[in-house]
Legacy VTK file of the C-alpha trace (Angstrom):
# vtk DataFile Version 3.0
C-alpha trace
ASCII
DATASET POLYDATA
POINTS 390 float
18.271 98.204 109.339
20.326 96.176 111.781
21.655 97.526 114.977
23.568 96.177 117.919
21.892 96.013 121.300
23.935 97.785 123.985
26.232 95.462 125.872
24.843 93.610 128.853
26.996 93.018 131.891
27.004 89.744 133.737
28.740 88.651 136.892
31.174 85.829 137.258
33.146 84.219 140.085
32.263 82.358 143.182
31.910 85.225 145.648
28.241 86.035 145.357
26.066 85.149 148.316
22.481 83.891 148.193
21.045 87.360 148.770
23.516 89.878 147.489
23.657 93.287 145.926
22.964 93.282 142.177
26.677 93.601 141.514
29.256 91.229 142.972
32.674 92.349 144.185
34.213 89.701 141.928
35.690 90.453 138.534
33.004 91.134 135.962
32.392 89.612 132.584
30.261 91.232 129.924
27.900 89.478 127.589
28.746 90.422 124.024
26.232 92.687 122.372
23.437 90.890 120.568
22.313 91.310 116.980
18.731 92.464 116.602
16.559 93.265 113.607
14.845 96.137 115.355
13.361 98.074 112.467
12.285 94.943 110.625
9.748 94.180 113.335
11.062 90.695 114.005
10.158 91.206 117.647
13.604 90.825 119.154
14.009 92.505 122.507
16.741 95.054 123.091
17.171 93.921 126.668
17.318 90.139 126.372
18.950 88.441 129.314
18.712 84.782 130.184
19.140 83.740 133.779
22.343 81.965 132.857
24.028 85.220 131.896
24.480 86.142 135.548
25.128 82.683 136.950
27.908 82.402 139.487
31.164 80.835 138.403
31.924 78.244 141.041
35.384 77.006 140.071
37.759 77.819 142.938
40.113 80.647 142.131
43.792 80.571 142.996
44.836 83.056 145.617
48.113 84.854 145.098
51.501 83.977 146.591
51.673 87.567 147.854
48.562 86.924 149.931
49.961 83.694 151.384
53.107 85.543 152.466
51.153 88.370 154.100
49.037 86.111 156.288
52.161 84.689 157.888
54.687 82.144 156.685
53.813 79.120 154.631
50.108 78.860 154.008
49.497 75.124 153.889
45.860 75.456 152.883
46.809 77.829 150.080
49.498 75.426 148.893
47.129 72.476 149.002
44.421 74.371 147.143
46.863 75.595 144.514
48.197 72.100 143.995
44.701 70.643 143.758
43.646 73.228 141.190
46.818 72.758 139.181
45.997 69.050 138.944
42.396 69.628 137.919
42.173 68.541 134.244
40.237 71.656 133.199
42.630 74.025 134.943
45.674 72.125 133.737
44.448 72.343 130.146
43.640 76.037 130.519
47.107 76.806 131.864
48.544 75.494 128.587
46.404 77.669 126.274
48.354 80.464 124.620
46.604 83.827 124.897
48.402 86.369 122.692
48.265 90.059 123.655
45.259 91.884 122.266
45.083 95.344 120.763
41.511 96.590 120.512
40.962 98.374 117.195
37.893 100.478 117.854
38.239 102.224 114.486
37.579 98.901 112.756
34.079 98.594 114.229
31.868 97.535 111.304
29.367 99.948 109.813
26.111 98.149 110.469
24.259 100.413 108.089
25.942 98.386 105.347
24.227 95.174 106.447
21.500 94.069 104.052
18.330 93.843 106.120
16.640 91.852 103.331
19.202 89.048 103.635
17.244 86.000 104.887
20.401 84.559 106.446
20.837 87.732 108.458
17.238 87.576 109.644
17.684 83.962 110.690
20.962 84.798 112.426
19.200 87.421 114.515
16.582 84.883 115.559
19.292 82.345 116.415
21.066 84.912 118.605
17.839 85.738 120.411
17.252 82.046 121.082
20.747 81.644 122.549
20.354 84.724 124.726
17.094 83.371 126.127
18.249 79.797 126.663
16.827 78.246 129.857
20.221 77.296 131.266
23.930 77.622 130.588
24.189 74.234 128.854
21.430 75.159 126.412
23.029 78.557 125.913
26.340 76.955 124.967
24.526 74.756 122.458
22.810 77.804 120.996
26.082 79.606 120.342
27.621 76.402 118.960
24.725 76.094 116.532
25.395 79.624 115.285
29.108 78.914 114.890
28.476 75.654 113.040
25.898 77.236 110.771
27.756 80.365 109.742
31.486 79.840 110.259
32.610 78.372 106.916
30.379 80.795 105.068
32.161 83.751 106.614
34.769 85.740 104.796
38.159 84.186 104.156
39.735 86.460 106.743
37.596 85.055 109.553
38.342 81.519 108.430
42.065 82.111 108.575
41.691 83.808 111.947
40.007 80.780 113.463
42.649 78.457 112.104
45.571 80.584 113.228
44.309 80.789 116.800
43.468 77.102 116.979
39.948 77.916 118.069
37.768 76.191 115.525
36.584 72.827 116.786
36.707 69.875 114.467
32.973 69.226 114.608
31.973 72.777 113.762
30.805 72.429 110.179
28.240 74.488 108.381
24.751 73.366 107.568
24.187 74.833 104.179
24.361 78.627 104.338
25.557 80.588 101.349
29.326 80.566 100.857
29.462 84.126 99.533
31.124 86.621 101.907
28.827 89.050 103.727
29.831 91.991 105.918
27.965 90.814 109.023
29.245 87.269 109.483
32.529 88.084 111.221
30.543 90.363 113.526
28.073 87.571 114.273
30.737 84.900 114.764
32.886 87.115 116.960
29.947 87.619 119.296
28.963 83.953 119.185
32.452 82.772 120.103
32.671 85.346 122.892
29.302 84.438 124.381
30.045 80.732 124.103
33.279 81.408 125.953
31.240 82.963 128.769
28.909 79.940 128.885
31.841 77.550 128.958
33.631 79.519 131.655
30.578 79.324 133.875
30.704 75.534 133.500
34.408 75.356 134.321
35.391 74.501 130.723
38.258 76.943 130.886
40.500 75.684 128.096
37.634 75.661 125.618
36.534 79.082 126.878
39.980 80.584 126.336
40.062 79.207 122.794
36.666 80.791 122.169
37.805 84.148 123.524
40.890 84.008 121.302
38.682 83.351 118.273
36.339 86.180 119.230
39.234 88.601 119.615
40.531 87.737 116.137
37.139 87.898 114.467
36.019 91.086 116.246
39.226 92.992 117.044
37.184 96.155 117.623
35.317 94.763 120.648
36.593 95.134 124.248
34.187 92.447 125.508
36.071 89.227 124.658
39.307 90.768 125.937
37.664 91.695 129.246
36.085 88.256 129.555
39.308 86.447 128.688
40.993 88.438 131.428
38.470 87.173 133.976
39.070 83.567 132.899
42.836 84.052 133.137
42.463 85.659 136.551
40.385 82.712 137.752
43.308 80.313 137.238
46.003 82.563 138.639
47.389 83.945 135.361
47.320 87.394 136.915
49.886 89.171 134.725
48.064 88.112 131.554
44.721 89.096 133.054
46.153 92.495 133.944
47.429 92.857 130.386
43.932 92.194 129.027
42.304 94.666 131.415
44.829 97.332 130.437
44.044 96.672 126.774
40.345 97.204 127.516
41.075 100.458 129.322
43.330 101.689 126.520
40.368 101.375 124.165
37.629 102.279 126.646
39.087 104.340 129.501
35.616 105.005 130.940
34.803 101.306 131.391
34.096 100.667 135.108
34.319 96.873 134.741
37.824 97.205 133.327
38.908 99.368 136.268
37.293 97.062 138.839
38.920 93.981 137.361
42.278 95.729 137.168
41.933 96.485 140.872
41.323 92.792 141.550
44.535 91.637 139.897
46.446 94.408 141.662
45.092 93.073 144.962
46.197 89.587 143.924
49.708 90.981 143.553
49.558 92.784 146.896
49.486 96.239 145.251
46.739 97.686 147.452
47.418 101.384 146.856
47.210 100.844 143.113
44.094 98.727 143.608
42.426 101.529 145.580
43.050 103.916 142.682
41.500 101.448 140.229
38.466 100.734 142.412
37.908 104.426 143.060
37.943 105.047 139.325
35.429 102.219 138.750
33.144 103.501 141.487
33.306 107.101 140.242
32.447 106.054 136.692
29.427 103.970 137.693
28.304 105.021 141.156
27.182 102.632 143.921
23.690 102.447 142.471
24.842 100.634 139.349
28.080 98.933 140.362
28.125 98.338 144.106
30.863 95.733 143.824
33.457 98.353 142.933
32.562 100.381 146.019
32.801 97.278 148.204
36.187 96.396 146.732
37.310 99.960 147.346
36.268 99.651 150.993
38.185 96.395 151.469
41.383 97.656 149.852
41.130 100.901 151.821
40.866 98.855 155.009
44.006 96.925 154.116
45.902 100.223 153.815
44.933 101.080 157.391
42.273 103.673 156.633
39.656 101.935 158.754
37.366 104.907 159.359
37.080 105.614 155.648
36.486 101.916 154.940
33.750 101.692 157.579
32.084 104.776 156.142
32.064 103.177 152.672
30.631 99.930 154.044
27.856 101.739 155.920
26.970 103.696 152.820
26.634 100.521 150.773
24.450 98.872 153.395
22.105 101.843 153.521
21.515 101.329 149.815
21.706 97.516 149.826
20.707 96.082 153.230
21.159 92.514 151.938
24.749 93.027 150.751
26.221 90.142 152.771
29.838 90.781 151.853
29.702 94.380 153.066
27.855 93.460 156.258
30.330 90.728 157.214
33.219 93.080 156.514
31.615 95.814 158.611
31.191 93.388 161.524
34.911 92.589 161.452
35.880 96.252 161.133
33.668 97.349 164.026
35.025 94.579 166.238
38.582 95.682 165.525
37.615 99.215 166.640
36.269 97.939 169.952
32.609 98.383 168.995
31.612 94.894 170.096
27.878 95.502 170.374
27.633 96.997 166.905
29.776 94.201 165.485
27.519 91.550 167.033
24.446 93.310 165.643
25.876 93.399 162.113
27.032 89.780 162.284
23.585 88.604 163.359
22.342 89.666 159.914
24.966 87.709 157.959
23.037 84.710 156.646
25.690 83.170 154.381
27.636 80.485 156.307
30.668 80.874 154.068
31.577 84.089 155.883
32.224 82.006 158.978
34.865 80.047 157.050
38.142 81.954 157.225
39.793 79.770 154.610
37.001 80.525 152.146
37.446 84.241 152.777
41.196 84.027 152.303
41.430 81.740 149.319
38.230 82.057 147.329
36.586 85.374 148.159
40.115 86.813 148.612
39.454 89.342 151.327
42.564 91.381 152.191
44.710 89.917 155.012
43.967 92.639 157.585
40.223 92.128 157.339
40.552 88.333 157.424
42.614 88.562 160.614
40.090 90.869 162.269
37.150 88.660 161.385
39.061 85.611 162.589
39.683 87.341 165.922
35.990 88.205 166.157
34.908 84.651 165.393
37.440 83.159 167.807
36.318 85.317 170.725
32.670 84.867 169.794
32.990 81.083 169.959
35.029 81.078 173.185
LINES 1 391
390 0 1 2 3 4 5 6 7 8 9 10 11 12 13 14 15 16 17 18 19 20 21 22 23 24 25 26 27 28 29 30 31 32 33 34 35 36 37 38 39 40 41 42 43 44 45 46 47 48 49 50 51 52 53 54 55 56 57 58 59 60 61 62 63 64 65 66 67 68 69 70 71 72 73 74 75 76 77 78 79 80 81 82 83 84 85 86 87 88 89 90 91 92 93 94 95 96 97 98 99 100 101 102 103 104 105 106 107 108 109 110 111 112 113 114 115 116 117 118 119 120 121 122 123 124 125 126 127 128 129 130 131 132 133 134 135 136 137 138 139 140 141 142 143 144 145 146 147 148 149 150 151 152 153 154 155 156 157 158 159 160 161 162 163 164 165 166 167 168 169 170 171 172 173 174 175 176 177 178 179 180 181 182 183 184 185 186 187 188 189 190 191 192 193 194 195 196 197 198 199 200 201 202 203 204 205 206 207 208 209 210 211 212 213 214 215 216 217 218 219 220 221 222 223 224 225 226 227 228 229 230 231 232 233 234 235 236 237 238 239 240 241 242 243 244 245 246 247 248 249 250 251 252 253 254 255 256 257 258 259 260 261 262 263 264 265 266 267 268 269 270 271 272 273 274 275 276 277 278 279 280 281 282 283 284 285 286 287 288 289 290 291 292 293 294 295 296 297 298 299 300 301 302 303 304 305 306 307 308 309 310 311 312 313 314 315 316 317 318 319 320 321 322 323 324 325 326 327 328 329 330 331 332 333 334 335 336 337 338 339 340 341 342 343 344 345 346 347 348 349 350 351 352 353 354 355 356 357 358 359 360 361 362 363 364 365 366 367 368 369 370 371 372 373 374 375 376 377 378 379 380 381 382 383 384 385 386 387 388 389
């Protein structure tokens, strides 16, 4: 009998330091669940995870106009960065991709007990998925998912074929290599996951337009799955399409209200719009659903947004709590140094800063535009760094 491996979460965005907590404060993507022939003894692991699944996404992310206004007048660096990104061919192409609203139809989740475990194509598909999941790098992983799409796409049911055409997602070179043309109940499931996972691999390489097309295809083929909607939201967020990203995160939460990644990511787009009180609510929900032991990034985001609202003591308490659990959480330690300095605790601030080993935290523009710290914390760290260097 076939079953689906539980979803595996992976982290995306360029905010993760060299030695960081297991969970980044950035918006999260989720690797689509993998097919596995567990009871057939094929030997597929239920916890497969290639190193590329958690690779950082290094494309610079647009900061929001609301942020530029809050840090005082025209932000020339923000404007220059925005203009540079808008002219980047990959970003420019991605900005033109239509991403229709998604409604997640959980009730349409396929009954996997109906899959024929004796089907040799199904057995081979499971092996192909395992190979893609365990690819040595993100380029090989993309090729693995492309192989699956090329092999099985035209042999899927007519509904999946029309879905791919209507969304403009099928690439011209994606032809099959001889699988049976008769419809089977598992192929849309397989292809939906393959497109979604290939979208993740492409996003991590900065191939944003192609990634968005893959997410659109995955959403049409697997309308019951929150994963491609969540992951499309992260890609949209990365290029400044905040309202569409928010729409995708809300769709995820409508279908899965207990999803901490959905709440965390919703908080991030609310921060991008300057809605810090609403962001605090979202981060608090994410943290309460997962706890700091499994999703430290949500707790860190909660601390930063709380700080922006002026609740410095509460924010400092949250930061200290995270650092007790994760001493190498660079983002939290740098933030704590700035917060302590602003409270006049110079000695403690200096002690915390001495343990920040990521040079990016000494770059205020990086904090403002890429990591997207809230303005109040950026100003306090800038004051600390200015006096420290005087």
